[in-house]
Biopython code that builds the backbone (N, CA, C, O; Angstrom):
import numpy as np
from Bio.PDB.StructureBuilder import StructureBuilder

atoms = [
    (1, "MET", "N", (0.829, -1.159, -0.111)),
    (1, "MET", "CA", (-0.023, 0.040, -0.034)),
    (1, "MET", "C", (0.917, 1.259, -0.077)),
    (1, "MET", "O", (2.134, 1.206, 0.101)),
    (2, "LYS", "N", (0.219, 2.324, -0.328)),
    (2, "LYS", "CA", (1.085, 3.529, -0.484)),
    (2, "LYS", "C", (0.406, 4.765, 0.217)),
    (2, "LYS", "O", (-0.821, 4.752, 0.320)),
    (3, "ALA", "N", (1.113, 5.812, 0.696)),
    (3, "ALA", "CA", (0.645, 6.822, 1.380)),
    (3, "ALA", "C", (0.952, 8.091, 0.339)),
    (3, "ALA", "O", (2.108, 8.397, 0.045)),
    (4, "VAL", "N", (-0.198, 8.784, -0.176)),
    (4, "VAL", "CA", (0.139, 9.744, -1.161)),
    (4, "VAL", "C", (-0.513, 11.140, -0.630)),
    (4, "VAL", "O", (-1.628, 11.225, -0.116)),
    (5, "LYS", "N", (0.288, 12.098, -0.826)),
    (5, "LYS", "CA", (-0.217, 13.568, -0.587)),
    (5, "LYS", "C", (0.364, 14.512, -1.448)),
    (5, "LYS", "O", (1.594, 14.519, -1.404)),
    (6, "GLY", "N", (-0.154, 15.300, -2.207)),
    (6, "GLY", "CA", (0.517, 16.039, -3.356)),
    (6, "GLY", "C", (1.402, 15.204, -4.157)),
    (6, "GLY", "O", (0.975, 14.152, -4.631)),
    (7, "ASN", "N", (2.631, 15.598, -4.350)),
    (7, "ASN", "CA", (3.520, 14.980, -5.329)),
    (7, "ASN", "C", (4.452, 13.952, -4.306)),
    (7, "ASN", "O", (5.530, 13.534, -4.727)),
    (8, "LYS", "N", (4.032, 13.626, -3.124)),
    (8, "LYS", "CA", (4.758, 12.654, -2.187)),
    (8, "LYS", "C", (4.059, 11.317, -2.203)),
    (8, "LYS", "O", (2.848, 11.257, -1.993)),
    (9, "VAL", "N", (4.827, 10.181, -2.460)),
    (9, "VAL", "CA", (4.082, 9.004, -2.668)),
    (9, "VAL", "C", (5.128, 8.031, -1.746)),
    (9, "VAL", "O", (6.294, 7.924, -2.126)),
    (10, "TYR", "N", (4.743, 7.438, -0.716)),
    (10, "TYR", "CA", (5.528, 6.574, 0.222)),
    (10, "TYR", "C", (5.051, 5.007, 0.211)),
    (10, "TYR", "O", (3.852, 4.819, 0.413)),
    (11, "THR", "N", (5.771, 4.026, 0.023)),
    (11, "THR", "CA", (5.365, 2.629, 0.226)),
    (11, "THR", "C", (5.283, 2.596, 1.816)),
    (11, "THR", "O", (6.160, 3.052, 2.548)),
    (12, "ILE", "N", (4.301, 2.092, 2.175)),
    (12, "ILE", "CA", (4.063, 1.825, 3.629)),
    (12, "ILE", "C", (3.453, 0.541, 3.973)),
    (12, "ILE", "O", (2.996, -0.218, 3.118)),
    (13, "THR", "N", (3.445, 0.266, 5.420)),
    (13, "THR", "CA", (3.008, -1.008, 5.823)),
    (13, "THR", "C", (1.640, -0.853, 6.508)),
    (13, "THR", "O", (1.167, 0.283, 6.548)),
    (14, "GLU", "N", (0.966, -1.856, 7.043)),
    (14, "GLU", "CA", (-0.263, -1.701, 7.633)),
    (14, "GLU", "C", (-0.133, -0.855, 8.923)),
    (14, "GLU", "O", (-0.917, 0.049, 9.215)),
    (15, "THR", "N", (0.886, -1.217, 9.635)),
    (15, "THR", "CA", (1.217, -0.493, 10.963)),
    (15, "THR", "C", (1.457, 0.971, 10.759)),
    (15, "THR", "O", (1.270, 1.713, 11.723)),
    (16, "GLU", "N", (1.874, 1.502, 9.549)),
    (16, "GLU", "CA", (2.285, 2.915, 9.373)),
    (16, "GLU", "C", (0.808, 3.617, 8.870)),
    (16, "GLU", "O", (0.751, 4.846, 8.896)),
    (17, "LYS", "N", (-0.089, 3.034, 8.525)),
    (17, "LYS", "CA", (-1.209, 3.599, 7.891)),
    (17, "LYS", "C", (-1.725, 4.679, 8.651)),
    (17, "LYS", "O", (-1.795, 5.798, 8.142)),
    (18, "ASP", "N", (-2.165, 4.422, 10.038)),
    (18, "ASP", "CA", (-2.853, 5.556, 10.672)),
    (18, "ASP", "C", (-2.027, 6.884, 10.960)),
    (18, "ASP", "O", (-2.467, 8.026, 11.089)),
    (19, "SER", "N", (-0.607, 6.395, 11.034)),
    (19, "SER", "CA", (0.173, 7.657, 11.185)),
    (19, "SER", "C", (0.150, 8.430, 9.972)),
    (19, "SER", "O", (0.086, 9.657, 10.046)),
    (20, "TYR", "N", (0.193, 7.866, 8.915)),
    (20, "TYR", "CA", (0.195, 8.834, 7.595)),
    (20, "TYR", "C", (-1.303, 9.309, 7.323)),
    (20, "TYR", "O", (-1.548, 10.353, 6.719)),
    (21, "LYS", "N", (-2.157, 8.561, 7.757)),
    (21, "LYS", "CA", (-3.637, 9.237, 7.526)),
    (21, "LYS", "C", (-3.766, 10.491, 8.453)),
    (21, "LYS", "O", (-4.335, 11.493, 8.021)),
    (22, "LYS", "N", (-3.221, 10.454, 9.789)),
    (22, "LYS", "CA", (-3.180, 11.628, 10.600)),
    (22, "LYS", "C", (-2.588, 12.788, 9.992)),
    (22, "LYS", "O", (-3.037, 13.927, 10.125)),
    (23, "LYS", "N", (-1.502, 12.458, 9.275)),
    (23, "LYS", "CA", (-0.608, 13.481, 8.567)),
    (23, "LYS", "C", (-1.370, 14.208, 7.199)),
    (23, "LYS", "O", (-0.887, 15.137, 6.553)),
    (24, "GLY", "N", (-2.555, 13.602, 6.960)),
    (24, "GLY", "CA", (-3.313, 14.044, 5.778)),
    (24, "GLY", "C", (-2.831, 13.144, 4.422)),
    (24, "GLY", "O", (-3.103, 13.616, 3.318)),
    (25, "PHE", "N", (-2.252, 12.099, 4.489)),
    (25, "PHE", "CA", (-1.893, 11.394, 3.525)),
    (25, "PHE", "C", (-3.149, 10.349, 3.049)),
    (25, "PHE", "O", (-3.829, 9.787, 3.907)),
    (26, "ASP", "N", (-3.363, 10.168, 1.750)),
    (26, "ASP", "CA", (-4.276, 9.142, 1.231)),
    (26, "ASP", "C", (-3.756, 7.859, 1.341)),
    (26, "ASP", "O", (-2.550, 7.693, 1.160)),
    (27, "ILE", "N", (-4.487, 6.925, 1.612)),
    (27, "ILE", "CA", (-3.941, 5.532, 1.522)),
    (27, "ILE", "C", (-4.431, 4.699, 0.341)),
    (27, "ILE", "O", (-5.603, 4.330, 0.261)),
    (28, "THR", "N", (-3.596, 4.441, -0.481)),
    (28, "THR", "CA", (-4.024, 3.664, -1.665)),
    (28, "THR", "C", (-3.619, 2.066, -1.859)),
    (28, "THR", "O", (-2.651, 1.618, -1.245)),
    (29, "ASP", "N", (-4.213, 1.437, -2.523)),
    (29, "ASP", "CA", (-3.650, 0.080, -2.671)),
    (29, "ASP", "C", (-2.719, 0.035, -3.892)),
    (29, "ASP", "O", (-2.607, 1.016, -4.626)),
    (30, "ASP", "N", (-2.100, -1.026, -4.088)),
    (30, "ASP", "CA", (-0.972, -1.117, -5.159)),
    (30, "ASP", "C", (-1.484, -0.694, -6.418)),
    (30, "ASP", "O", (-0.665, -0.313, -7.254)),
    (31, "GLU", "N", (-2.839, -0.695, -6.732)),
    (31, "GLU", "CA", (-3.335, -0.202, -8.012)),
    (31, "GLU", "C", (-3.654, 1.203, -8.333)),
    (31, "GLU", "O", (-4.045, 1.695, -9.392)),
    (32, "GLY", "N", (-3.343, 1.867, -6.921)),
    (32, "GLY", "CA", (-3.607, 3.365, -7.017)),
    (32, "GLY", "C", (-5.060, 3.770, -6.578)),
    (32, "GLY", "O", (-5.350, 4.964, -6.514)),
    (33, "ASN", "N", (-5.960, 2.812, -6.280)),
    (33, "ASN", "CA", (-7.278, 3.021, -5.831)),
    (33, "ASN", "C", (-7.143, 3.682, -4.298)),
    (33, "ASN", "O", (-6.371, 3.296, -3.419)),
    (34, "VAL", "N", (-7.992, 4.656, -4.225)),
    (34, "VAL", "CA", (-7.796, 5.269, -2.629)),
    (34, "VAL", "C", (-8.720, 4.357, -1.807)),
    (34, "VAL", "O", (-9.881, 4.083, -2.109)),
    (35, "VAL", "N", (-8.029, 3.910, -0.692)),
    (35, "VAL", "CA", (-8.589, 2.871, 0.307)),
    (35, "VAL", "C", (-9.193, 3.769, 1.383)),
    (35, "VAL", "O", (-10.377, 3.651, 1.698)),
    (36, "GLU", "N", (-8.345, 4.706, 1.972)),
    (36, "GLU", "CA", (-8.744, 5.501, 2.860)),
    (36, "GLU", "C", (-8.378, 7.032, 2.593)),
    (36, "GLU", "O", (-7.386, 7.154, 1.874)),
    (37, "ASN", "N", (-8.911, 8.116, 2.976)),
    (37, "ASN", "CA", (-8.746, 9.415, 2.670)),
    (37, "ASN", "C", (-7.833, 9.841, 4.149)),
    (37, "ASN", "O", (-8.011, 9.310, 5.245)),
    (38, "GLY", "N", (-6.955, 10.800, 3.876)),
    (38, "GLY", "CA", (-6.323, 11.238, 5.027)),
    (38, "GLY", "C", (-7.179, 12.411, 5.854)),
    (38, "GLY", "O", (-8.132, 12.985, 5.327)),
    (39, "LEU", "N", (-6.806, 12.646, 6.971)),
    (39, "LEU", "CA", (-7.554, 13.599, 7.704)),
    (39, "LEU", "C", (-7.176, 14.895, 7.300)),
    (39, "LEU", "O", (-6.107, 15.094, 6.723)),
    (40, "GLY", "N", (-8.222, 16.058, 7.642)),
    (40, "GLY", "CA", (-8.065, 17.368, 7.600)),
    (40, "GLY", "C", (-8.287, 17.763, 6.054)),
    (40, "GLY", "O", (-7.717, 18.724, 5.537)),
    (41, "LYS", "N", (-9.116, 16.973, 5.425)),
    (41, "LYS", "CA", (-9.341, 17.586, 3.909)),
    (41, "LYS", "C", (-10.331, 18.366, 3.886)),
    (41, "LYS", "O", (-11.290, 18.204, 4.640)),
    (42, "SER", "N", (-10.247, 19.431, 2.932)),
    (42, "SER", "CA", (-11.313, 20.346, 2.758)),
    (42, "SER", "C", (-11.260, 20.672, 1.233)),
    (42, "SER", "O", (-10.361, 20.394, 0.439)),
    (43, "ILE", "N", (-12.504, 21.365, 0.999)),
    (43, "ILE", "CA", (-12.692, 21.703, -0.537)),
    (43, "ILE", "C", (-12.938, 23.244, -0.570)),
    (43, "ILE", "O", (-13.411, 23.814, 0.413)),
    (44, "SER", "N", (-12.611, 23.907, -1.707)),
    (44, "SER", "CA", (-13.002, 25.441, -1.616)),
    (44, "SER", "C", (-14.460, 25.577, -1.662)),
    (44, "SER", "O", (-15.250, 24.707, -2.030)),
    (45, "TYR", "N", (-14.748, 26.805, -1.235)),
    (45, "TYR", "CA", (-16.158, 27.112, -1.331)),
    (45, "TYR", "C", (-16.758, 27.167, -2.710)),
    (45, "TYR", "O", (-17.967, 26.993, -2.864)),
    (46, "ASP", "N", (-16.044, 27.375, -3.593)),
    (46, "ASP", "CA", (-16.309, 27.448, -5.104)),
    (46, "ASP", "C", (-16.717, 25.919, -5.635)),
    (46, "ASP", "O", (-17.686, 25.661, -6.350)),
    (47, "LYS", "N", (-15.832, 25.055, -5.160)),
    (47, "LYS", "CA", (-16.106, 23.590, -5.535)),
    (47, "LYS", "C", (-17.373, 23.129, -4.775)),
    (47, "LYS", "O", (-18.253, 22.478, -5.338)),
    (48, "TYR", "N", (-17.433, 23.518, -3.388)),
    (48, "TYR", "CA", (-18.705, 23.183, -2.736)),
    (48, "TYR", "C", (-19.987, 23.723, -3.357)),
    (48, "TYR", "O", (-20.915, 22.970, -3.649)),
    (49, "LYS", "N", (-20.025, 25.101, -3.564)),
    (49, "LYS", "CA", (-21.110, 25.559, -4.478)),
    (49, "LYS", "C", (-21.332, 25.017, -5.636)),
    (49, "LYS", "O", (-22.498, 24.965, -6.026)),
    (50, "GLU", "N", (-20.445, 24.574, -6.320)),
    (50, "GLU", "CA", (-20.710, 24.046, -7.777)),
    (50, "GLU", "C", (-21.410, 22.470, -7.516)),
    (50, "GLU", "O", (-22.263, 22.020, -8.281)),
    (51, "LEU", "N", (-20.958, 21.806, -6.445)),
    (51, "LEU", "CA", (-21.606, 20.458, -6.260)),
    (51, "LEU", "C", (-22.919, 20.819, -5.683)),
    (51, "LEU", "O", (-23.896, 20.263, -6.187)),
    (52, "GLU", "N", (-23.121, 21.689, -4.673)),
    (52, "GLU", "CA", (-24.425, 21.955, -4.300)),
    (52, "GLU", "C", (-25.495, 22.214, -5.364)),
    (52, "GLU", "O", (-26.562, 21.604, -5.442)),
    (53, "ASP", "N", (-25.054, 23.250, -6.219)),
    (53, "ASP", "CA", (-25.988, 23.508, -7.416)),
    (53, "ASP", "C", (-26.310, 22.321, -8.161)),
    (53, "ASP", "O", (-27.464, 22.125, -8.543)),
    (54, "LYS", "N", (-25.226, 21.387, -8.432)),
    (54, "LYS", "CA", (-25.404, 20.207, -9.183)),
    (54, "LYS", "C", (-26.463, 19.176, -8.437)),
    (54, "LYS", "O", (-27.266, 18.509, -9.089)),
    (55, "CYS", "N", (-26.383, 19.130, -7.166)),
    (55, "CYS", "CA", (-27.188, 18.303, -6.317)),
    (55, "CYS", "C", (-28.477, 18.647, -6.532)),
    (55, "CYS", "O", (-29.344, 17.824, -6.826)),
    (56, "THR", "N", (-28.714, 20.122, -6.372)),
    (56, "THR", "CA", (-30.095, 20.594, -6.394)),
    (56, "THR", "C", (-30.745, 20.455, -7.717)),
    (56, "THR", "O", (-31.953, 20.233, -7.799)),
    (57, "ALA", "N", (-29.880, 20.595, -8.894)),
    (57, "ALA", "CA", (-30.394, 20.412, -10.231)),
    (57, "ALA", "C", (-30.952, 18.959, -10.369)),
    (57, "ALA", "O", (-32.062, 18.720, -10.844)),
    (58, "LEU", "N", (-30.086, 18.012, -9.912)),
    (58, "LEU", "CA", (-30.391, 16.660, -9.975)),
    (58, "LEU", "C", (-31.505, 16.363, -9.232)),
    (58, "LEU", "O", (-32.336, 15.625, -9.761)),
    (59, "GLU", "N", (-31.727, 16.812, -8.018)),
    (59, "GLU", "CA", (-32.986, 16.632, -7.006)),
    (59, "GLU", "C", (-34.094, 17.209, -8.020)),
    (59, "GLU", "O", (-34.972, 16.423, -8.377)),
    (60, "LYS", "N", (-34.112, 18.224, -8.396)),
    (60, "LYS", "CA", (-35.118, 18.728, -9.284)),
    (60, "LYS", "C", (-35.570, 17.830, -10.344)),
    (60, "LYS", "O", (-36.745, 17.468, -10.396)),
    (61, "GLU", "N", (-34.564, 17.397, -11.314)),
    (61, "GLU", "CA", (-34.943, 16.386, -12.417)),
    (61, "GLU", "C", (-35.323, 15.248, -11.893)),
    (61, "GLU", "O", (-36.169, 14.636, -12.545)),
    (62, "ASN", "N", (-34.870, 14.663, -10.682)),
    (62, "ASN", "CA", (-35.404, 13.473, -10.204)),
    (62, "ASN", "C", (-36.841, 13.527, -9.902)),
    (62, "ASN", "O", (-37.619, 12.600, -10.128)),
    (63, "GLU", "N", (-37.164, 14.688, -9.365)),
    (63, "GLU", "CA", (-38.627, 14.813, -8.847)),
    (63, "GLU", "C", (-39.444, 14.936, -10.186)),
    (63, "GLU", "O", (-40.470, 14.274, -10.335)),
    (64, "GLU", "N", (-39.030, 15.697, -11.052)),
    (64, "GLU", "CA", (-39.913, 15.780, -12.391)),
    (64, "GLU", "C", (-39.944, 14.362, -13.004)),
    (64, "GLU", "O", (-41.048, 13.956, -13.368)),
    (65, "LEU", "N", (-38.908, 13.587, -13.158)),
    (65, "LEU", "CA", (-38.956, 12.343, -13.603)),
    (65, "LEU", "C", (-40.079, 11.402, -12.945)),
    (65, "LEU", "O", (-40.901, 10.721, -13.558)),
    (66, "LYS", "N", (-39.927, 11.522, -11.580)),
    (66, "LYS", "CA", (-40.823, 10.640, -10.626)),
    (66, "LYS", "C", (-42.320, 11.238, -10.960)),
    (66, "LYS", "O", (-43.188, 10.397, -11.194)),
    (67, "LEU", "N", (-42.615, 12.363, -10.993)),
    (67, "LEU", "CA", (-43.811, 12.763, -11.268)),
    (67, "LEU", "C", (-44.344, 12.447, -12.526)),
    (67, "LEU", "O", (-45.523, 12.108, -12.625)),
    (68, "SER", "N", (-43.498, 12.533, -13.632)),
    (68, "SER", "CA", (-44.131, 12.455, -15.096)),
    (68, "SER", "C", (-44.419, 10.786, -15.093)),
    (68, "SER", "O", (-45.357, 10.393, -15.787)),
    (69, "ALA", "N", (-43.720, 9.914, -14.414)),
    (69, "ALA", "CA", (-44.099, 8.392, -14.191)),
    (69, "ALA", "C", (-45.352, 7.894, -13.742)),
    (69, "ALA", "O", (-45.840, 6.810, -14.061)),
    (70, "MET", "N", (-45.941, 8.910, -12.838)),
    (70, "MET", "CA", (-47.044, 8.621, -12.102)),
    (70, "MET", "C", (-48.439, 8.720, -12.990)),
    (70, "MET", "O", (-48.558, 9.555, -13.886)),
    (71, "THR", "N", (-49.321, 7.920, -12.695)),
    (71, "THR", "CA", (-50.739, 8.157, -13.069)),
    (71, "THR", "C", (-51.311, 9.359, -12.562)),
    (71, "THR", "O", (-50.695, 10.020, -11.726)),
    (72, "VAL", "N", (-52.358, 9.687, -12.959)),
    (72, "VAL", "CA", (-53.304, 10.738, -12.770)),
    (72, "VAL", "C", (-53.785, 10.472, -11.215)),
    (72, "VAL", "O", (-53.774, 11.453, -10.471)),
    (73, "ASP", "N", (-54.143, 9.397, -10.766)),
    (73, "ASP", "CA", (-54.649, 9.114, -9.457)),
    (73, "ASP", "C", (-53.595, 9.068, -8.546)),
    (73, "ASP", "O", (-53.768, 9.351, -7.360)),
    (74, "GLN", "N", (-52.368, 8.688, -9.070)),
    (74, "GLN", "CA", (-51.119, 8.773, -8.192)),
    (74, "GLN", "C", (-50.587, 10.244, -7.879)),
    (74, "GLN", "O", (-49.988, 10.520, -6.840)),
    (75, "LEU", "N", (-50.856, 11.102, -8.832)),
    (75, "LEU", "CA", (-50.575, 12.416, -8.887)),
    (75, "LEU", "C", (-51.533, 13.271, -7.794)),
    (75, "LEU", "O", (-51.147, 14.168, -7.044)),
    (76, "LYS", "N", (-52.709, 12.802, -7.907)),
    (76, "LYS", "CA", (-53.862, 13.383, -7.089)),
    (76, "LYS", "C", (-53.426, 13.020, -5.642)),
    (76, "LYS", "O", (-53.308, 13.895, -4.785)),
    (77, "ALA", "N", (-53.206, 11.792, -5.409)),
    (77, "ALA", "CA", (-52.849, 11.497, -3.939)),
    (77, "ALA", "C", (-51.580, 12.036, -3.486)),
    (77, "ALA", "O", (-51.397, 12.294, -2.296)),
    (78, "TYR", "N", (-50.527, 12.253, -4.544)),
    (78, "TYR", "CA", (-49.199, 12.825, -4.141)),
    (78, "TYR", "C", (-49.514, 14.426, -3.746)),
    (78, "TYR", "O", (-48.999, 14.963, -2.766)),
    (79, "ALA", "N", (-50.368, 15.052, -4.587)),
    (79, "ALA", "CA", (-50.768, 16.512, -4.395)),
    (79, "ALA", "C", (-51.490, 16.697, -3.029)),
    (79, "ALA", "O", (-51.363, 17.751, -2.405)),
    (80, "ALA", "N", (-52.261, 15.648, -2.561)),
    (80, "ALA", "CA", (-53.165, 15.548, -1.305)),
    (80, "ALA", "C", (-52.140, 15.480, -0.357)),
    (80, "ALA", "O", (-52.236, 16.246, 0.601)),
    (81, "ASP", "N", (-51.146, 14.698, -0.421)),
    (81, "ASP", "CA", (-50.252, 14.684, 0.741)),
    (81, "ASP", "C", (-49.325, 15.758, 0.998)),
    (81, "ASP", "O", (-48.732, 15.920, 2.064)),
    (82, "ARG", "N", (-49.223, 16.501, -0.049)),
    (82, "ARG", "CA", (-48.304, 17.746, 0.041)),
    (82, "ARG", "C", (-48.942, 18.931, 0.124)),
    (82, "ARG", "O", (-48.364, 20.013, 0.228)),
    (83, "LYS", "N", (-50.432, 18.730, 0.072)),
    (83, "LYS", "CA", (-51.374, 20.030, 0.181)),
    (83, "LYS", "C", (-51.151, 21.007, -0.833)),
    (83, "LYS", "O", (-51.176, 22.219, -0.622)),
    (84, "VAL", "N", (-50.897, 20.378, -2.124)),
    (84, "VAL", "CA", (-50.851, 21.110, -3.238)),
    (84, "VAL", "C", (-52.403, 21.229, -3.898)),
    (84, "VAL", "O", (-53.179, 20.286, -4.050)),
    (85, "ASP", "N", (-52.629, 22.545, -4.226)),
    (85, "ASP", "CA", (-53.998, 22.754, -4.810)),
    (85, "ASP", "C", (-54.133, 22.473, -6.262)),
    (85, "ASP", "O", (-53.557, 23.203, -7.068)),
    (86, "LEU", "N", (-54.736, 21.630, -6.590)),
    (86, "LEU", "CA", (-54.834, 21.241, -8.154)),
    (86, "LEU", "C", (-55.939, 22.145, -8.857)),
    (86, "LEU", "O", (-55.997, 22.218, -10.085)),
    (87, "GLY", "N", (-56.740, 22.772, -8.089)),
    (87, "GLY", "CA", (-57.711, 23.556, -8.779)),
    (87, "GLY", "C", (-58.675, 22.552, -9.570)),
    (87, "GLY", "O", (-59.164, 21.538, -9.073)),
    (88, "ASP", "N", (-58.851, 22.951, -10.744)),
    (88, "ASP", "CA", (-59.539, 22.098, -11.638)),
    (88, "ASP", "C", (-58.871, 21.227, -12.642)),
    (88, "ASP", "O", (-59.431, 20.711, -13.610)),
    (89, "ALA", "N", (-57.737, 21.126, -12.346)),
    (89, "ALA", "CA", (-56.711, 20.236, -13.101)),
    (89, "ALA", "C", (-57.119, 18.695, -13.044)),
    (89, "ALA", "O", (-57.050, 17.994, -12.035)),
    (90, "THR", "N", (-57.495, 18.348, -14.132)),
    (90, "THR", "CA", (-57.716, 16.716, -14.126)),
    (90, "THR", "C", (-57.062, 15.816, -15.018)),
    (90, "THR", "O", (-57.187, 14.592, -14.966)),
    (91, "THR", "N", (-56.253, 16.539, -15.968)),
    (91, "THR", "CA", (-55.386, 15.609, -16.772)),
    (91, "THR", "C", (-53.978, 15.473, -16.371)),
    (91, "THR", "O", (-53.625, 16.298, -15.528)),
    (92, "LYS", "N", (-53.275, 14.813, -16.683)),
    (92, "LYS", "CA", (-51.850, 14.623, -16.283)),
    (92, "LYS", "C", (-51.047, 15.974, -16.352)),
    (92, "LYS", "O", (-50.499, 16.566, -15.422)),
    (93, "GLU", "N", (-51.114, 16.321, -17.709)),
    (93, "GLU", "CA", (-50.380, 17.652, -18.028)),
    (93, "GLU", "C", (-50.783, 18.824, -17.297)),
    (93, "GLU", "O", (-49.990, 19.721, -17.009)),
    (94, "ALA", "N", (-52.040, 18.832, -16.982)),
    (94, "ALA", "CA", (-52.494, 19.921, -16.168)),
    (94, "ALA", "C", (-52.082, 19.787, -14.678)),
    (94, "ALA", "O", (-51.877, 20.812, -14.028)),
    (95, "ILE", "N", (-51.964, 18.640, -14.152)),
    (95, "ILE", "CA", (-51.738, 18.456, -12.959)),
    (95, "ILE", "C", (-50.108, 18.466, -12.680)),
    (95, "ILE", "O", (-49.686, 18.747, -11.558)),
    (96, "LEU", "N", (-49.221, 18.141, -13.770)),
    (96, "LEU", "CA", (-47.945, 18.347, -13.584)),
    (96, "LEU", "C", (-47.667, 19.826, -13.665)),
    (96, "LEU", "O", (-46.721, 20.301, -13.035)),
    (97, "SER", "N", (-48.504, 20.622, -14.464)),
    (97, "SER", "CA", (-48.389, 22.041, -14.774)),
    (97, "SER", "C", (-48.480, 22.756, -13.279)),
    (97, "SER", "O", (-47.690, 23.590, -12.837)),
    (98, "LYS", "N", (-49.545, 22.263, -12.676)),
    (98, "LYS", "CA", (-49.844, 22.772, -11.293)),
    (98, "LYS", "C", (-48.580, 22.637, -10.308)),
    (98, "LYS", "O", (-48.193, 23.591, -9.633)),
    (99, "PHE", "N", (-47.909, 21.248, -10.278)),
    (99, "PHE", "CA", (-46.742, 21.170, -9.494)),
    (99, "PHE", "C", (-45.594, 22.017, -9.824)),
    (99, "PHE", "O", (-44.857, 22.464, -8.945)),
    (100, "LYS", "N", (-45.414, 22.266, -11.177)),
    (100, "LYS", "CA", (-44.472, 23.218, -11.632)),
    (100, "LYS", "C", (-44.742, 24.771, -11.154)),
    (100, "LYS", "O", (-43.783, 25.518, -10.958)),
    (101, "GLU", "N", (-45.814, 25.122, -11.014)),
    (101, "GLU", "CA", (-46.197, 26.527, -10.524)),
    (101, "GLU", "C", (-46.005, 26.640, -9.050)),
    (101, "GLU", "O", (-45.757, 27.761, -8.606)),
    (102, "THR", "N", (-46.100, 25.483, -8.115)),
    (102, "THR", "CA", (-45.879, 25.502, -6.810)),
    (102, "THR", "C", (-44.513, 25.619, -6.402)),
    (102, "THR", "O", (-44.209, 26.079, -5.301)),
    (103, "LYS", "N", (-43.564, 25.168, -7.355)),
    (103, "LYS", "CA", (-42.127, 25.303, -6.904)),
    (103, "LYS", "C", (-41.395, 26.523, -7.351)),
    (103, "LYS", "O", (-40.222, 26.695, -7.019)),
]
sb = StructureBuilder()
sb.init_structure("model")
sb.init_model(0)
sb.init_chain("A")
sb.init_seg("    ")
for serial, (resi, resn, name, xyz) in enumerate(atoms, 1):
    if name == "N":
        sb.init_residue(resn, " ", resi, " ")
    sb.init_atom(name, np.array(xyz, "f"), 0.0, 1.0, " ", f" {name:<3s}", serial, name[0])
structure = sb.get_structure()
């Protein structure tokens, strides 16, 4: 196994693993796959924000896909559970439109 941090790579034994992890080294197997991450890792706010935005977009897309796969009766029940006023919407397209309006 190896301890990797930046451009430093050390071949280590199992007994040395914890010591290197505490120093912030990632522990990899002999093929280079990360087995354990070093302590004290952080990411920049820009990277965090990028990932948060991506997560939000994927959650929205997932919700839309889930709703579009539902039947009219399922959509009505889903709307009732979430207290979404469907008004006079009775078709699948109209109900989906009401969900989009509420978001």
